[in-house]
N, C-alpha and C positions, 0 to 999 in steps of 0.2 A: 432555600437561600445560603449562601455562601456569606462567610465571617466579614469578608469587605461589603458585601449588601447589608448587614446587620449593623456594623458600627458606622458607614458612611452618614446615615441620617444624623445619628447622636452626635458626632465629631460637627458637623453643619450648625448642630442646635448647638453644642458648647461653644463655637469661635462667634456665634450670633450671641448669646447672651451672656459670656465673659468680654467682647470687643465690639458688639454690633456692628460686624461685619457678615456681609453673607459669601460664601464661596460655594461654588457649582461642582469641584473636583477634589478629591481627597486619594494622593498616593501611598499605597501600600507597598511590601514588599516581604518575602521572608523573614523570619529573625535569625540572625546569623548564630549559629550554635553555642559559641560563646559567652551568648547574654541568656538569661532566662525570659520567655515569651514566646506566644505563639502565631502573633501575626506583629510586624511593625507597622508604625505610619512615620512617613516622612515628612519631617517638620519643616525643612528649608522654605519650601515652596511657600508656605504661608507668610514667611519673613519678609517678602514684598510687601505685604498688606496690613500685617500689624508691626508696631513697633517694641519688641520685646529681643532678649537673647533667646535662642533657643531654648536652654534647658529649662527656662522658667516659663515657653510658652508651653512644652511639652508637657511639665507638671501641671499646669493648670488644667489642661485639655486633660491628662491622665484623672487629674482629682473629680473633674467633672462626670466621666466616664466610670468609674467606681461607683459615685454617689448616685448615677440616674440610667444606668444600664445592669440588669441583672447578670449580664452573660460577663461580664468584666471583673474580678477579682480582684486584681493589682496590676502595677504596672512600673517600670524602671523609663529611666530616660537617660540615654547616652549621645551626648554630642546631642545632635540636631534628629535624634533618631527615639521614636517614643512606643518603646516595647511593651507590648500591651500580653497581658496573662489571662484567659479564657477560663470560666469556672468549670470544674469537674462535670457539675451539674448540666451544663451545656452539651458537653460531648455525652455524657451519658445517656442524656435524653435525644439527642442526634441518632446513637447508636441505637438504639433501642426502637427508632423510628425505619430504622435501614435492614435490621439484622434478618427482617422476614422476606425483605422485597426480590423475589424472583431475580428481575431484572432491573436492579438497581443500577443506577447511572443511565441507563437508554431511554430515549424520549420515543413515544408512539406518534409514529409519522400525522402530520397535519394533510386529509384528504383535501384541505383549502389550498395545500402550499403545493408551488410545481415542482414536479420530478427533476432528477438528475440522472442523466444516462452515463455511463461509467464506459467509455472503451480501453481493453486492454486485449493481450495476445496478439492478436493481426498476423496470422504466421501465413509462410509462401507455401503453397502445396508441392514442392519440389523436393522437400527436404524434413526430417523430423525437428522438433523443438528441440533448442540446444538453452543452453546455460545464459544467456543473453534473455530468452522465453522467459527462464524459469524466475529472474526479477522482475519483468515486466508483470506475468500473470501473480505472483505473488503480491505485486503491490497494486497492481490495477482490482484485484479481489479484496485485498484489504482495505483498500480506499473505499469501497462500492460497500463495505460492511459498516465500515466507521461511519461514513455518511447518512445508513441508513438509521445507525444507532442513534445518531444525532437526531433525527426526527425527519428524516425526508423519504419520501418514496424513491426506490432507487432502480433503475434497468442497465443490467452488465450486458454488454453485447462487444462483437468485436466484428471486423470487416475482414473476411479471407479471403488473400490474393492469390488467386486461384487462376488467374490470366495472365497470358505474357509470353516473350519468348524464354523466359525462365523454365516455364511449365513443358514447353515445347520440347528444351533441350531433355528433361529427363523421359518425355513422350518418345524420341525420337531416339535415346542410345537403348529404350526397352524395347522397340521393333526393332535395333540391329543385332543387340547383343542379346538379349534376354531369354531366345527358346521358348519365350510363351509361359514364364515360370512366373506365380502368384504367391501372395502370400501364404497361401494355405499348402502348396508345394515347396516351397523353401521354410516352412514355420516360422519366417520373420513377421513383424510389423509393418503393416503395410507403409506406415510413413518411410520406415526405413530401408523397404526394398525401392519406395522410388528414389527417397534418395541417393543409394546404392549407384541408379543412372544419372542421376545427376553430377556425378563424380566421374562415373564412366563416360559422360559427354566429353567433360572436362580435360580426362588424358587423352582421349580421341583426337580431340580439337588442338590439342598441345602438340603431339606427334604429326597432324598436317602442317599445321603453323612451321615446326622445326623443316619439314621437308621441302615447301614452297620456298622457305629462306635459303634453305640448301642450293634451291634452284635459280636464286638471284633476286628473289622478292624484299622488299623492305618487309619488316615487323608488321608495318600497319598496312601494308597492302595483304599479306599472308593471313591477317588475322579476318579482314575482309573477306578475301576471296578462298579461304578456306572450305574444301566440298561440305563438310557436317555443319559448318555454321550456316551456309546458304540453304540445304535441304530444312532447318530448324526455322529459318528467315518464311522458308516457302508454306513450312508445316502452318505456320502462325496466320500467314493469309487465309490457307483454307480453314482455319478454324475461324475467321473472322468471317469470310464467305458462307460459313454454317457447312462445309463438308460433313457428311453422315460418316464416314469412316474416322476423319480427325476428331468430330465431335464422339463420337461413339468411343474412342480408346482416352482421349479426356475424360468423359465422365467414370470410366471405369477406374483411371488410375488416380484421380481425386477419391474416388469411395473408400479405396485402399487407405490413403491418407487418411481421411476423415475418421474412419475407425480406428486408426491407429492413434490419430490424436485425441479420439476419445477415452482413450486407456489411459493417455498421458496425463489427461487433466485429471481423470478420476481419481489416479494416484497419486497427483500433485494437491488434490481437493480443491480444485476451484471449480465454478461453473457458470453458464451464461444462461440469459432468460431469451436471446434474439441473435439471429446472425444475420450479416450481410455479405454479400459474396462480389466481388469487382467485376466478377463478369456479369454481373447484373446492375451493378452502380457506373461502371466506366464510362458510357454515355450520358451519364445525368451531369445536369449543370450548362451543356452547351446552349439549351434555350434561356438558362439564366442568365450569360454573356450577352446576348440579342438584347436584355432587358436594361443589363449596365450600360450597352452601347448607347440605347435611347434615352438613357438618364444623363449621360456624359459621364460616368463612371470608369467606364474603360474606351480604350481610343485604338483605332484601326490602324497599323501601318500601312504604306504603297503597297507590300506584298499581300496583302491578306490578314497578317496575322493581329491577335487583337492581345493588346497590354493594359496594364493597369501601372500609373506614373504613382510611386509612393514614396518619392524624394523630398517632399515637403514632411513627410514623416519620420525622415531620418534611415529610409529605406531604399530601394531603386525600384527600376521599372521590371516588371514581373509579365512574363507570359501566361495569357490564359488560353487562348486558341491558336494551334500551328497555320499555318498558312494555307496547307491542305484541307483545314477545318478540322482536324483533329484536336482529341482535348490531352492536356498535360494533367499530372497528377493533381495539381492544385484545381482545375476547372472539377474532377470527379470528387476532392476534398468537399466544393462547395456545393454542389448537387446532394451527395452524401448526408449532408448537414442539414441542409434543407428538406430532404425525404425523410429523414430519423424525426422530424419535430411533424412532419405530415402524419408517418406512421403512428404516433406516441404525441397526441394535441396538448398532454400535458407536461411533456416535457418543457424545463425552463432555462437548462443550462447542460452542458457536457462536459466531459474530464474527458482528455487524450493521453492515455498512458504509452507512450513514445520515447525515445531514445534520446539525447540532448544532442544528436547530430542533426536533429529535426527541428532546433529553436527556432531558427528563421524562419521555415516554413508555416510553420503555425503562428509566428506572428504576422506574417504577410494574410492568411486565412485567415484568422481575427478581424484582423481591419477591415478586407473585404466584405465580409461578412455585416461588417457595422458599418460600411458605406451603401453597402445595398438594403440598409433600413431595418435590419432585422432585431427586434428589441432584444429577444435572447442571445443575441451575440456578446453581449456585456457579462453574460455569466460562461463563457468558454472557459476552460484552462487547460493548459497544457502540461500534464504532469510528466514532467522531463526528468530525466535520472542519467545518472555516469553507468560507464560500463564495468563489468563484472570480470575480472581476471583469476585466472589461478596461478599459484606459484610456477607452472610449468610454461606458463607465457600466452600469447594472443591464440584467439582460434580464427581458423580460416576454412567454411563452408565449402566452397568448389575443391578443397584438395582432400577433403575428407577429414580432415585434422580437428574438425567441431565437437565442442564436451557436449556429447547428447544428453538433455533433459532426462532420460529414462536411467543411462549407465549411473549420471549424478546421485540419482535420486537411490540406486540400488548399491551405491558407492557409502551413501552415505548412514544406511539400514546397516552395509558391514561395516561398517567404522564405531556405530554404536554397538553392534555385536562383539566387537573384538573388546571394546574399552569395557563394557558392561562384565563381560566374563572374565576380565581382569581381574577385577572389583571381587569378582565372588558372593554377588550378594542375589544371584537367581535359583540357587539348588531346590528351592520347592517348587518353581513354577515346570509345568507342563512344555512341551516343544511348541506347540500353538500358540500359548500364553508369550512365551522368549519370543515369537516369532514377530506376533504383534506389536509388543513390547520395543525390540528392537526399531520397529518400523516407526512408532510413535517417537522414539526417541529421535532417531535420524532425519526424520523429515522435519521434527521440532526443531533441531540444532540449525538445519538447513534456512527453514523459513525465517527465525530468529534470528540468526547472523545477517540475514539479507536485511531483514527489516530495521531491526535496531538501528542502521545506519540511514542518516539524511537522505532521503532519493537522489538528491541534486550529486551529492560524493560520488566518486568512483570506490569500486569494491576491490580488494583482495581478498578472493574467497578461500580460506584454508580451511577443509574439511575435518582435520586432526582438530585445530583450534574451537572449533564450533561445536564439538561434542564433550568437552571440557565439561566434567560435573563440578565445578568450582568457577566462580568470576560472573561475569556478565553474560551468559549463555541460555538457551533454550534448556536443556537439561537440569543445569542447575536450580532455575525456575519450577520444571516440572517435580524435580526431586522434592523441593520445599512444599507442593502441592499433595504429593504423594503423603511424605510425613504428614501432613495435617491430617488427612483422611482415615491416616491409621492411628492417631490420637481419640478422631470422632469414632471409629471403631473399638478403642477399648474403653471409650465412654460408656461405664454400666451404670449410669444414673441419666436421671431425667433432664436435661438442660435446656430445656425449650421455653420455658418460662421468663420472665423479666427476673433479673438476678438479684435486684435490691442493692448493688451498689453503690456507695456514696462517695466514695473517694478511689483516685484512680493511680496506679503506679504510673511514674513518668515514662515506661516503655509501652505502658498502655495507654496513655495518651496520646504518646508520638504514632502510635500503630492507627488508632481511630482518626487523628490528624491527615495522615496519610490517604486512609479509604474515604474521608470527605471532599478529598481531592479529584474523585474518579471521574464525576460526571462534567466536570471542567474539563479534564483532559479529552474525553471525548469529543467534545464543542472544540477544542483546540487543535484537536487531530483532524478534525472535519474541515476544519474552517483552513487549516492550513495544508491540508491533502498529503498529511505526512505520518504513516504509522510506525515511524521512529519515536513519535512522542508516547505513543501509547506502551511502546515495548519498553522503553526506558521508565517508566513511571511504573511499570510492572516489576522490573528489577529492582526498584528504590523500597517497593513494597515488602518485595522479600527478603529484601536487606534490613529491612527495619522488624520484619516478623523474625527473622531468625537472630537478632539484637534480644528482643523481645524473651525468645524462646530459650536463648542463653540465661537470660536473667531472672527469671522469674519460674517460678513451678509451675507447673498445668494439672495436670491428673495427680502431681504430688501433694499440691494443697491443699492443707486442711482443713480451712475455712471455706464451705460448700459455697456461699455468695459469691467469695473469688473465683472458684475452679467452675461454674457454672459461668459465670462469665467471660472467663478465659477461654472455653471451648467452646462458646459464641463467638468471642472474636476470633479466635483461629478458623470457625467456621469460614465465617465473614469473609476473612482474607482469602481462603481457598475459593469461595465463591466468585471473588472479585478477579483472582488471578485467571480461572476459567472463563469468565466474561471477555476479559480483556484478552485470550487466548482465542478465544473463539472469534473475534474482531481479525486477529493476525493469522487466522485461519489454521490456529496450533492445537493439536490435541493433549489432553492432560490426563497421565495413566493414575489409576486408582491405589496402585501398588507399584513400588519402583526397588 
């Protein structure tokens, strides 16, 4: 139970007893640093109901709380704010209740409650994962873990875009220029090999376009008539017709990519419970369009195309079926959403982790599903996020200038190694220990730098800045965790029992107050689909711990009761750091 939940009934009783008035809401806020207090009640809203000045009203309520609520030790009133000081006993009892809780702040999923499906990654099979995929994967994975920790069952999924003209471009280029090379013969990850041929196609295409334009064609004519694009279109038609040779090549090259993706996902530390493939889902939804036509939700134009008119909702008309009867992406997404609920009947909501360039698409999708009468449509959420830029500029995958995810992860590890070596603190480590630590620090820096930012905001990612061992960074938090582990290793006494402390140092109290927020932060992060809330809470906790560490002795404390409590408090801070970072997909090192 939170402080506000403890205080609210007593404040309601106070107002009833003092003024014979019933209130149904009490407003709280964090006490400002310059005033004494652990939580502040806002007096102003009550002035509409009680004829009194704010200071007098605050004093009357404050005195009532001191006399009637054991948790309140004293108070002060500043203008229209009642600053309430909570007793040390309350915080000591609270801490004693959580210090041995292994999964403090996590809620066990309720089997009666509907599950949530979180979709993320969803790459194309014609190129490797890139920097944009990194943000997508980190956000989707973390949000899934946070929702799970908040008490819901979660399925992690992705839909792999494994069909279409872009896939055929890589396949055709490999046929033309590949000389039969494979991941094994080249030593390249399969996704990189296939991605190279996507780039090779584009280069050959541009040469042909230039040649046709020099022969007098317009640019638009040249793009349509270039022999290589016509061959790719022909290959797509053969794929759709089930041509054995094309299907065989498609399966072989896609498997190369899947094997490459699996390595990237493992290195990035993300996973999935289930996979959907566009080659299996691209026809889904067409039958739903017919149902929608019967219900009058969709309308057919004279050319046979089917649309939905959303102008009354402030949107526009959206096509759901072309005049030739083929589906568009919207149709497929409608069918896939419905199929997922059929496959997992306990799913009652979905989260789509997709960049903000698709904001409009998801507004339309969710509205269509609502109009079709699916009750779960009200629990659909688009986890929209901004682009990630590097100081060097924007990425273009067709030209081969994309920021490769594997290369980025390696660069982060290398950057961590350089900075750690410059600090010169790893002399006693073996080469294997160093390599593992560099990876933990580098990936921790990458993940934290991306996840600490509100998903909707665009990010300028600076690798050097992210690996700084000071400030709001992953390595700074990891270093604090490792420092606490060092304290615990050096504690040559039993600190497992209740300490017997009766009075808290101000820094101890602030630290316990910060720990108390953790369960609420998890719930808020889940509700708002924002790992940034959790990341920045962890940074605040670490800052508070370092302030405590500087202010009071821990192992050097002579009073055994205080020493026991401070080691216990340190250990709990480390536990919460580890728990919080696990929800962000970040590892913590035992030594650093």
